[in-house]
N, C-alpha and C positions, 0 to 999 in steps of 0.2 A: 504493500500500500504506500501511497504518497500522502503526506500531510502538508497543507499550505496554510500559511499565516500571513495575512495582509496587515500593513500598518501605514500610517502617514496621512490618513484622511483628516478632514477638519472643516472648519468654517473660514472661508476667505471672501474677499471682495472681488468683484469683476476686475479682470486684468492682472490679478495676482497669479502666483505659481505655487504648485505643490508637487511633491515627489512621493509616489506610492512605492512601497516595497512589498515583495512577496517572497517569504523564506520557505524553501521546500526541504522536507526531511523524509526519511524512509527510503523507499526503493527508487531513488532519484535516477539510477541508471536507466530506468524504463521511460524516462521523460524524453519525448521527441521535440515537443514545442511547448511554449508557455504563452499565455495570452491574458489580456485584461478584458473583461466584459463589464457592462454597467446596466443597471435597471433603475429607471426613474419611476416615480409613483404613477401607477396606472398604465405603464408601458411595458412592452416585452423586453427581456434581456437582449442586449445587442453587443456584438463584438466591437471593441474599441481598437485594440492593437494586438498583434501576435508576433512572436519571434521563434524561428526554428533553432535547432541545435547548431545549424550551420551559420546562423546569424541573419538569415533572410527575414525581412519584416513586411508586414502589411498593416494598413490603417483604415479605419472608417473615414469616409470622405469628410465627415464633419469635424475631424480632429487633425487632419493632415496639415502639417506645417506648424502645429501648436503642441502636439504631444510627441514624445519620443519613448519608445520601448527599448530596453536594453537588458542584458543578462550577464551576470557574473558567475561563471561556472565554478570558480574556486569557493565562492560563498553560497552556491546553490540558491541564488537570489535573483529575482527578476524585478525590474524597476519600471515605473511609468512616470516620466517627467512631464508635467502638465503646465504649460505656459499660457498666458493670455486667456485665463479661464473666463467662461461666460456663465450666466445664470442657467442656461440650458445644459450645462455640464453637470448640474446637480443630480446626483444619483448615488446608489450604493455600487461600489466598484468591487468586482469579484476577480480573483486570480484563478486561472485554469491551467492545468497541466495535461497535455495530450500524451498518452502513454503508448508504448509499443506493445505492451501486454497489460491486460486488466483494464478496468474502467478508468475513464478520465477522473482527475481529482479536482475538487473545488475548494476554495477557501470560504470562510464565513462572511466575508465582505467587510468593506470599510466605507463609511459614509463621507461623501464630499458634498459640501453645501457652498454654493457660490451666490453671494448676495449682490444685488444690483446697486 
């Protein structure tokens, strides 16, 4: 199994920055890719950004140019640097690990609130 723990959420003003962290533990050898998803109130969970073990990334159109996903293999941690935050970025952000064997892993989420 893989366990994921997110941190770094909080309340910020529009235009501010935040960095989310996702620490992975357990069967980390099975992780192929890691990603960040978010779910706003009344909306479906959506992919924000993802990064493969080879470093390839992809982003939702709504965050391109503002958010950056990265991964530190030595620390088994993925990051989401969020700049120029907007009120519409307000959501619970979840870390996800896609695995080569077994079920994908999810963290419990961290709340990001952006005030206008």
